[in-house]
C-alpha positions in Angstrom: 0.0 0.0 0.0 2.7 2.5 0.9 4.7 1.5 -2.2 1.7 2.3 -4.3 1.1 5.7 -2.6 4.7 6.8 -3.1 4.9 5.5 -6.6 7.4 2.7 -6.1 7.1 -0.9 -7.3 6.5 -3.5 -4.5 9.7 -5.3 -5.2 11.8 -2.2 -5.0 10.0 -1.1 -1.8 10.6 -4.4 0.0 14.2 -4.6 -1.2 14.8 -1.2 0.2 13.2 -2.3 3.5 15.2 -5.5 3.8 18.6 -4.2 2.8 20.9 -3.0 5.6 20.6 0.7 6.2 23.1 2.6 4.3 22.8 6.3 4.4 23.7 7.7 1.1 22.8 11.1 -0.2 20.4 9.5 -2.7 18.7 7.6 0.1 18.3 10.7 2.2 16.8 12.6 -0.8 14.3 9.8 -1.4 13.5 9.6 2.3 12.8 13.4 2.4 10.5 13.1 -0.6 8.6 10.2 1.0 8.3 12.1 4.2 7.2 15.3 2.4 4.5 13.4 0.5 3.3 11.7 3.8 3.2 15.0 5.6 1.2 16.6 2.7 -1.3 13.8 2.7 -1.7 14.0 6.5 -2.1 17.7 6.3 -4.8 17.5 3.6 -6.6 14.9 5.7 -6.4 17.1 8.8 -7.6 20.1 6.8 -10.6 18.1 5.5 -11.5 17.0 9.0 -11.3 20.6 10.3 -13.5 21.9 7.4 -16.1 19.2 8.0 -16.2 20.0 11.7 -16.5 23.8 11.1 -19.3 23.2 8.6 -21.2 21.0 11.1 -20.9 23.5 13.9 -21.9 26.5 11.6 -24.9 24.7 10.2 -26.3 23.4 13.5 -29.7 25.0 14.2 -30.0 27.1 17.3 -32.6 26.4 20.0 -34.6 29.4 18.8 -34.6 28.0 15.2 -35.7 24.6 16.4 -38.6 26.2 18.4 -39.6 28.3 15.4 -39.6 25.2 13.2 -41.7 23.2 15.7 -44.2 26.1 16.1 -44.5 26.4 12.3 -45.1 22.7 11.9 -47.8 22.8 14.7 -49.4 25.8 13.0 -49.4 24.1 9.6 -51.0 21.0 11.2 -53.7 23.1 12.9 -54.4 25.0 9.7 -54.8 21.8 7.8 -57.2 20.4 10.4 -59.2 23.6 10.3 -59.4 23.5 6.5 -60.6 19.8 6.7 -63.2 20.8 9.4 -64.3 23.7 7.2 -64.8 21.4 4.2 -66.8 18.9 6.4 -69.0 21.8 7.6 -69.6 22.8 4.0 -70.6 19.2 3.0 -72.9 19.0 6.0 -74.5 22.4 5.3 -75.3 22.0 1.6 -78.9 21.0 0.8 -78.3 19.4 -2.6 -75.1 17.6 -1.9 -74.8 16.2 -5.4 -74.5 19.7 -6.8 -71.7 20.7 -4.5 -68.6 22.0 -6.4 -65.7 23.0 -4.1 -63.1 25.2 -5.8 -59.6 23.8 -5.5 -58.2 27.4 -6.0 -60.7 29.0 -3.7 -59.2 27.4 -0.6 -57.1 29.5 1.7 -55.7 29.2 5.2 -53.4 31.4 7.4 -52.4 32.3 10.9 -53.6 35.8 11.8 -51.6 38.4 13.7 -54.1 38.0 16.5 -53.1 34.3 17.1 -56.3 32.9 15.5 -56.3 30.3 12.7 -58.3 31.2 9.6 -59.5 29.0 6.7 -61.8 29.9 3.8 -63.3 27.6 1.1 -65.2 28.9 -1.9 -67.9 26.6 -3.3 -71.0 26.5 -5.4 -74.2 24.5 -5.0 -77.8 24.5 -6.1 -80.4 25.7 -3.7 -83.8 23.9 -3.1 -85.2 25.8 -6.1 -82.4 24.5 -8.4 -80.6 27.8 -8.7 -76.8 27.7 -8.4 -75.3 30.0 -5.8 -71.7 30.7 -4.9 -70.6 30.8 -1.3 -67.5 31.2 0.8 -67.1 29.3 4.0 -65.2 31.2 6.7 -63.8 29.1 9.6 -62.0 30.7 12.5 -60.4 28.9 15.4 -59.3 31.1 18.4 -56.5 30.5 20.8 -58.7 28.5 23.1 -59.7 26.0 20.4 -63.2 27.4 19.9 -64.2 27.3 16.2 -66.6 29.6 14.5 -68.1 28.6 11.1 -69.9 31.0 8.7 -71.3 30.7 5.2 -71.2 33.9 3.2 -73.0 34.2 -0.2 -70.7 35.7 -2.9 -72.6 38.2 -5.0 -71.6 39.3 -8.4 -69.2 36.5 -9.3 
C-alpha cells in the first residue's frame, strides 16, 4: 500500500526495507521526498476534518430556530385540520349535496396576527329551487380552540 502511494514498485520497496541501512545522499533525498508526501497527505486529511467540523458547527440550528420550526409545523397541522373541518362543515350544510362543487383554487388558510387560525373555502351548489349559488365558508379557530363557522354568499361573481 505504501509503495503504491509513493509510486514505487512493491519489489523495489521491500528490497529497500530488507537491505541493511546505508545512508547515502540518494537515500536521504528519497526519504525526504517520501516524508514530504506523507506530511502533505496527512495535512490535507487534517484540513478536510477541520473543514467538516466547522461546517457541522456552523450549520447546527440554534434552539430558537428549532422552536420556530416546531411552532410552524404545529401551526401548519392546525391549519390543515381547520381546513378539513371547514370542508366537512360545507358538506354538511349544503342542501343538494350532489351539486356541491368546491373550488380547489378558492381554498385559503393562514395564521392571523391575533393568534387565530383562519380558513376559507369557496364553493357553489344549487339551492332547493335548483338555482346555483356561490358561497365562501369562513372558519376561524381562536387560541382556546373554539371554532366559528360561517357561510357567506358571494354576490356578483
